[in-house]
C-alpha positions as CSV (number, residue, x, y, z in Angstrom):
1,M,-26.5,-3.2,48.7
2,N,-26.1,0.2,50.3
3,I,-28.5,2.6,48.6
4,N,-26.1,5.5,49.1
5,A,-23.4,3.9,47.2
6,P,-23.1,5.0,43.5
7,P,-23.5,2.3,40.8
8,P,-20.3,0.9,39.3
9,S,-19.0,3.2,36.6
10,P,-15.6,3.1,34.9
11,E,-16.2,6.6,33.5
12,R,-16.9,8.0,37.0
13,G,-13.6,6.3,38.1
14,A,-11.7,7.8,35.2
15,R,-13.1,11.3,36.0
16,N,-12.2,10.8,39.7
17,L,-8.6,9.9,38.6
18,L,-8.2,12.8,36.2
19,L,-10.1,15.6,38.0
20,N,-9.8,14.8,41.7
21,C,-6.4,13.2,41.7
22,A,-4.4,14.7,38.8
23,G,-6.2,18.0,39.0
24,A,-6.6,18.1,35.2
25,Q,-8.0,21.1,33.4
26,A,-9.2,21.5,29.9
27,G,-6.4,22.3,27.5
28,E,-3.7,20.5,29.5
29,R,-1.5,17.8,28.0
30,L,-1.8,14.3,29.4
31,L,0.8,11.6,28.8
32,I,-0.3,8.1,29.5
33,A,2.6,5.7,30.0
34,Y,1.0,2.3,29.7
35,E,2.0,-1.4,30.1
36,P,0.6,-3.7,27.4
37,P,-1.8,-6.4,28.6
38,Q,0.4,-9.3,27.5
39,F,2.4,-8.9,30.7
40,G,-0.7,-10.0,32.6
41,Y,-1.1,-7.0,34.8
42,F,-2.8,-4.0,33.3
43,D,-5.9,-4.3,31.1
44,S,-6.0,-2.4,27.8
45,D,-9.6,-1.4,28.5
46,A,-8.5,0.8,31.4
47,V,-6.2,2.7,29.0
48,A,-9.0,3.2,26.5
49,R,-11.5,4.3,29.1
50,V,-9.1,6.9,30.6
51,T,-8.1,8.2,27.2
52,E,-11.7,8.6,26.1
53,T,-12.7,10.3,29.3
54,A,-9.6,12.6,29.2
55,E,-10.4,13.7,25.7
56,A,-14.1,14.3,26.7
57,I,-13.0,16.8,29.4
58,G,-10.7,18.6,27.0
59,L,-7.2,17.2,27.5
60,A,-4.7,16.6,24.7
61,V,-3.8,13.0,25.2
62,E,-0.7,11.1,24.1
63,T,-0.1,7.4,25.0
64,V,3.2,5.6,25.0
65,D,4.0,1.9,25.5
66,V,6.6,1.6,28.3
67,G,6.5,-2.2,28.4
68,F,7.7,-3.9,31.6
69,D,11.3,-4.3,32.7
70,P,11.4,-6.6,35.8
71,T,15.0,-6.0,36.8
72,T,16.3,-2.6,35.7
73,P,13.4,-0.1,35.5
74,H,14.3,3.3,34.2
75,L,13.1,6.3,32.3
76,P,14.5,6.2,28.8
77,D,15.7,9.4,27.3
78,G,12.9,9.4,24.7
79,L,10.3,9.1,27.5
80,L,12.0,11.9,29.5
81,K,11.5,14.2,26.5
82,K,7.8,13.3,26.3
83,F,7.6,14.1,30.1
84,E,9.0,17.6,29.3
85,D,6.1,18.2,26.9
86,A,3.3,17.1,29.2
87,D,1.5,18.7,32.1
88,I,0.4,15.4,33.7
89,I,2.0,12.0,33.5
90,L,-0.2,9.1,34.3
91,F,1.4,5.6,34.7
92,L,-0.9,2.8,33.8
93,A,2.2,0.7,34.1
94,R,4.2,-0.9,36.9
95,L,7.1,1.3,35.9
96,G,5.5,4.1,37.8
97,D,5.3,2.0,40.9
98,Q,8.8,0.7,40.5
99,L,10.1,4.2,40.4
100,R,7.8,5.8,42.9
101,F,10.5,6.2,45.5
102,S,13.1,7.3,42.9
103,D,13.8,10.7,41.4
104,M,11.1,11.8,39.0
105,P,11.2,14.9,36.8
106,G,10.2,18.1,38.8
107,G,7.4,20.4,38.0
108,K,5.0,17.7,36.7
109,R,1.9,16.1,38.2
110,I,2.8,12.4,38.1
111,V,0.2,9.8,39.0
112,V,0.7,6.1,39.6
113,C,-2.6,4.2,39.1
114,F,-3.5,1.0,40.9
115,T,-6.9,0.5,39.2
116,V,-5.4,-1.9,36.7
117,N,-8.6,-2.7,34.8
118,E,-12.1,-1.4,34.2
119,T,-13.6,-3.6,37.0
120,L,-11.5,-1.8,39.6
121,L,-11.8,1.6,37.9
122,G,-15.6,1.4,38.1
123,S,-15.8,0.0,41.6
124,G,-16.0,1.9,44.8
125,F,-12.2,1.8,44.9
126,G,-11.9,3.9,41.7
127,S,-15.0,6.0,41.9
128,S,-15.2,7.1,45.5
129,H,-14.0,10.7,45.8
130,H,-10.2,10.9,45.9
131,H,-10.1,13.8,48.3
132,A,-11.9,11.8,51.0
133,F,-9.1,9.3,51.2
134,L,-6.4,12.0,51.1
135,R,-8.1,13.4,54.2
136,I,-8.4,10.0,55.9
137,K,-4.7,9.4,55.2
138,E,-3.9,12.7,56.9
139,L,-6.1,11.9,59.9
140,A,-4.4,8.5,60.3
141,N,-1.0,10.0,59.9
142,N,-1.7,12.6,62.6
143,T,-3.1,10.0,65.0
144,L,0.0,7.8,64.6
145,A,2.4,10.7,64.8
146,N,1.0,11.6,68.2
147,A,0.7,8.1,69.5
148,D,2.7,6.7,72.4
149,H,1.9,3.0,71.9
150,V,0.6,0.8,69.1
151,Q,-0.2,-2.9,69.3
152,I,-0.8,-5.1,66.2
153,T,-2.3,-8.5,66.4
154,C,-4.1,-10.9,64.0
155,P,-6.0,-14.2,64.4
156,A,-3.0,-16.2,63.1
157,G,-0.6,-15.1,65.9
158,T,0.9,-11.7,65.0
159,H,1.9,-9.7,68.1
160,V,3.8,-6.5,67.5
161,T,4.2,-3.4,69.7
162,G,6.0,-0.1,69.5
163,K,5.9,3.7,69.5
164,P,5.5,5.3,66.1
165,E,8.3,7.8,65.2
166,M,6.7,9.2,62.1
167,N,8.4,11.1,59.4
168,L,5.7,13.3,57.8
169,A,8.1,15.3,55.8
170,P,8.1,14.7,52.0
171,S,11.1,12.4,52.5
172,G,9.0,10.1,54.6
173,D,6.7,9.1,51.7
174,T,6.7,9.2,47.9
175,T,5.8,12.5,46.4
176,V,4.2,10.8,43.4
177,H,0.4,11.0,43.4
178,R,-1.2,7.6,43.9
179,F,-4.6,6.7,42.8
180,P,-6.6,5.6,44.6
181,M,-5.1,6.7,47.9
182,S,-5.3,3.5,50.0
183,V,-2.6,3.6,52.7
184,F,-1.3,6.1,55.3
185,T,2.4,7.1,55.3
186,P,4.6,4.2,56.2
187,V,5.4,3.9,59.9
188,P,9.2,3.4,60.5
189,A,9.7,0.0,62.0
190,H,12.9,0.7,64.0
191,S,10.9,1.3,67.2
192,F,8.8,-1.8,66.8
193,S,9.4,-5.4,67.9
194,G,7.4,-8.7,67.9
195,Q,6.3,-11.5,65.7
196,V,4.4,-11.5,62.4
197,A,2.3,-14.5,61.3
198,L,3.1,-15.0,57.6
199,P,0.1,-15.9,55.4
200,G,1.7,-18.9,53.8
201,F,4.1,-17.0,51.5
202,L,6.8,-14.3,51.2
203,T,6.4,-12.1,48.2
204,G,8.1,-9.0,46.7
205,T,7.1,-5.3,47.1
206,G,6.8,-4.2,43.5
207,S,10.1,-2.4,43.7
208,K,12.1,-5.0,41.7
209,Y,11.1,-8.3,40.2
210,Y,13.3,-11.4,40.3
211,D,13.2,-15.2,40.1
212,T,11.3,-16.8,43.0
213,Y,9.5,-13.4,43.5
214,T,7.1,-15.4,45.7
215,V,8.1,-18.3,48.0
216,E,5.3,-20.5,49.3
217,L,5.4,-21.9,52.9
218,D,3.8,-25.2,53.8
219,G,2.5,-24.3,57.3
220,P,2.2,-21.6,60.0
221,T,5.4,-19.5,60.2
222,L,6.3,-16.5,62.4
223,A,8.8,-13.8,61.4
224,L,10.5,-12.5,64.5
225,F,12.1,-9.1,64.8
226,R,13.4,-6.6,67.4
227,D,13.8,-2.9,67.0
228,G,13.3,-3.1,63.3
229,R,15.8,-6.0,62.7
230,L,14.9,-9.5,61.6
231,T,16.0,-12.0,64.2
232,G,14.7,-15.2,62.7
233,F,11.8,-17.4,61.7
234,Q,9.8,-19.9,63.8
235,G,7.9,-22.8,62.3
236,A,8.5,-26.1,60.6
237,E,12.2,-26.7,59.9
238,S,11.6,-26.8,56.1
239,D,9.7,-23.5,56.1
240,V,12.4,-21.8,58.3
241,E,15.1,-23.0,55.9
242,R,13.1,-21.8,52.9
243,A,12.5,-18.4,54.4
244,N,16.1,-17.9,55.4
245,A,17.3,-19.0,52.0
246,H,15.0,-16.5,50.3
247,Y,16.3,-13.7,52.4
248,D,19.9,-14.7,51.7
249,Y,19.2,-14.8,47.9
250,V,17.4,-11.5,47.7
251,A,19.9,-9.7,49.9
252,E,22.8,-11.0,47.9
253,L,21.1,-10.3,44.6
254,F,20.7,-6.6,45.3
255,N,23.5,-6.2,47.8
256,I,21.1,-4.8,50.5
257,D,20.7,-5.1,54.2
258,R,19.1,-8.5,54.7
259,N,17.7,-8.0,58.1
260,A,16.4,-4.5,57.8
261,I,12.6,-4.1,58.6
262,H,12.0,-0.6,57.2
263,S,8.4,0.3,57.8
264,W,4.7,-0.8,57.8
265,H,1.3,0.4,56.9
266,A,-2.3,-0.9,56.7
267,G,-5.1,-0.4,54.1
268,I,-7.5,2.5,54.6
269,H,-9.7,2.0,51.5
270,P,-12.8,-0.2,52.1
271,G,-13.6,-0.2,48.4
272,C,-10.3,-1.9,47.5
273,G,-11.4,-5.5,46.6
274,F,-9.7,-8.3,44.8
275,P,-12.4,-10.5,43.2
276,W,-10.0,-13.0,41.8
277,D,-8.0,-15.9,43.3
278,M,-4.8,-14.4,44.7
279,H,-2.9,-17.5,44.0
280,E,-3.4,-17.1,40.2
281,N,-1.3,-13.9,40.2
282,L,0.3,-13.0,43.5
283,E,2.3,-10.2,41.8
284,L,-1.0,-8.5,40.8
285,W,-2.5,-9.2,44.2
286,G,0.4,-7.6,46.0
287,G,0.2,-4.5,43.8
288,V,-3.6,-4.0,44.2
289,A,-5.1,-5.6,47.3
290,F,-2.8,-4.0,49.9
291,G,-5.2,-1.0,50.2
292,N,-8.0,-3.1,51.8
293,P,-8.2,-2.7,55.6
294,R,-8.1,-6.5,55.9
295,L,-4.5,-6.3,54.9
296,M,-1.4,-4.6,56.3
297,H,2.2,-5.3,55.5
298,F,5.8,-4.7,56.5
299,H,8.5,-3.5,54.1
300,T,11.5,-5.8,54.7
301,C,14.9,-6.8,53.3
302,G,16.5,-3.5,52.5
303,A,17.0,-0.3,54.6
304,Y,14.7,1.7,52.3
305,A,11.1,1.9,51.2
306,P,9.6,-0.3,50.1
307,G,12.3,-2.9,50.6
308,E,12.2,-6.1,48.5
309,I,10.2,-8.6,50.6
310,S,6.8,-7.9,52.2
311,W,5.2,-9.5,55.2
312,N,1.5,-9.5,54.7
313,I,-0.9,-9.7,57.7
314,I,-4.5,-10.7,57.2
315,D,-7.3,-9.3,59.3
316,P,-5.1,-7.1,61.6
317,T,-6.2,-5.6,64.8
318,I,-4.4,-2.3,65.4
319,I,-4.8,-0.6,68.8
320,V,-3.4,3.0,69.1
321,D,-3.2,4.4,72.6
322,G,-6.0,2.1,73.7
323,V,-8.3,2.8,70.8
324,T,-9.0,-0.1,68.4
325,L,-8.8,1.5,65.0
326,W,-8.6,-1.8,63.0
327,D,-10.5,-4.7,64.5
328,N,-10.0,-8.0,62.8
329,G,-9.6,-6.3,59.4
330,V,-12.4,-3.7,59.9
331,F,-11.2,-0.1,59.8
332,H,-13.3,2.0,62.3
333,V,-12.5,5.3,60.6
334,D,-15.1,7.1,62.7
335,R,-12.7,6.6,65.7
336,L,-10.2,9.0,64.2
337,D,-10.5,12.7,65.3
338,G,-12.0,14.6,62.4
339,A,-13.4,11.7,60.5
340,A,-17.1,12.6,61.0
341,E,-16.6,15.7,59.0
342,V,-14.9,13.8,56.2
343,L,-17.7,11.2,56.0
344,A,-20.4,13.9,56.1
345,T,-18.6,15.7,53.2
346,Y,-18.1,12.6,51.1
347,P,-21.1,10.3,51.4
348,C,-19.6,8.0,48.7
349,A,-16.8,7.2,51.1
350,A,-19.2,6.9,54.1
351,A,-21.2,4.3,52.1
352,L,-18.0,2.2,51.6
353,F,-17.3,2.2,55.3
354,E,-20.8,1.1,56.0
355,E,-20.5,-1.9,53.7
356,P,-16.8,-2.6,53.1
357,E,-15.5,-4.9,50.4
358,T,-14.3,-8.0,52.1
359,D,-13.1,-10.1,49.1
360,I,-9.3,-9.9,49.0
361,G,-8.7,-12.9,46.8
362,L,-8.7,-15.7,49.4
363,P,-10.3,-18.9,47.9
364,A,-13.2,-20.4,49.8
365,T,-11.1,-23.3,51.0
366,D,-8.1,-21.2,52.0
367,W,-7.0,-21.6,55.7
368,R,-6.3,-17.9,55.9
369,R,-9.9,-16.9,55.5
370,R,-11.4,-15.0,58.4
371,D,-13.9,-17.7,59.3
372,Q,-11.1,-20.3,59.4
373,S,-8.6,-18.5,61.6
374,L,-5.2,-20.2,61.8
375,T,-4.0,-21.3,65.2
376,A,-0.3,-21.4,65.1
377,T,1.2,-24.5,66.8
378,L,4.8,-23.5,67.1
């Protein structure tokens, strides 16, 4: 254990969320829109912890059950009225994630929270200073925006190249605050081409939910694309048929551009772990673990962020203008210009980079584990 790392504390995580992310001040009104635990995603203990901490720092707190609507998420009129009366709106609910790229009421601090339970809230993911990762995101954005060439590979056979054409205007990213901050601004994929080794499944992006949200593949499968357009799949005939049928289904269901590959990003938060079996709840895994540097993913199927089908890459190596920033799932943040100052200012973040969380939910026998790298035989 790193002696510089603070001990786990859900209260510290809640204070980080409220003070450092939401910018809360005593006397302000906080509305917590929460999803009940019976939907199998958010834990009620996280709601109770944040409520208790908010009241302790002098906030007036109201909680409202917003449930979970998998197909037609929206802000009901009654909830919009509550928004008007609040200074800060905190989503401990998937509704916030579903609507994060949609119009939200102006003039409010709106936070979507990815620490879905007290375990994550109290971990390094929740308690490491939020401002550190805002700065790291900014440094990564600047590096990519000024890059001429990026190469992405992984042990399973991914090979993607291109030149980032970043949109760092507000329209290039969601304006909703995310806690914790765990990815850089999505890189548009229209200037990238190559092949992505799928990790045994295709799953949704958290934008919409539908039947067959996740489709399992039996063996190694590559997704092929050129200039941000899906050109096909390569692998066993049954897996190729299954993948194509899934894209046909989702594209027809939502009347969207089937072959659009919109953008990609990698995890930047070494405290983002997933200490549960990913296969027990892939929806939860997809909504939490993506911030770990061992993971990156593409937004596909739909010419908008985040699309409806994600390609997840495990243990990426990302080389930017000859500098290896991610090496087999390890993010070398110190190789970003300006990172030394950030790490010196925030020792809690530096401690996480010294001993990153490597558990991302892969069972010990899973063929996708780092120590059992898949060799594609296509």
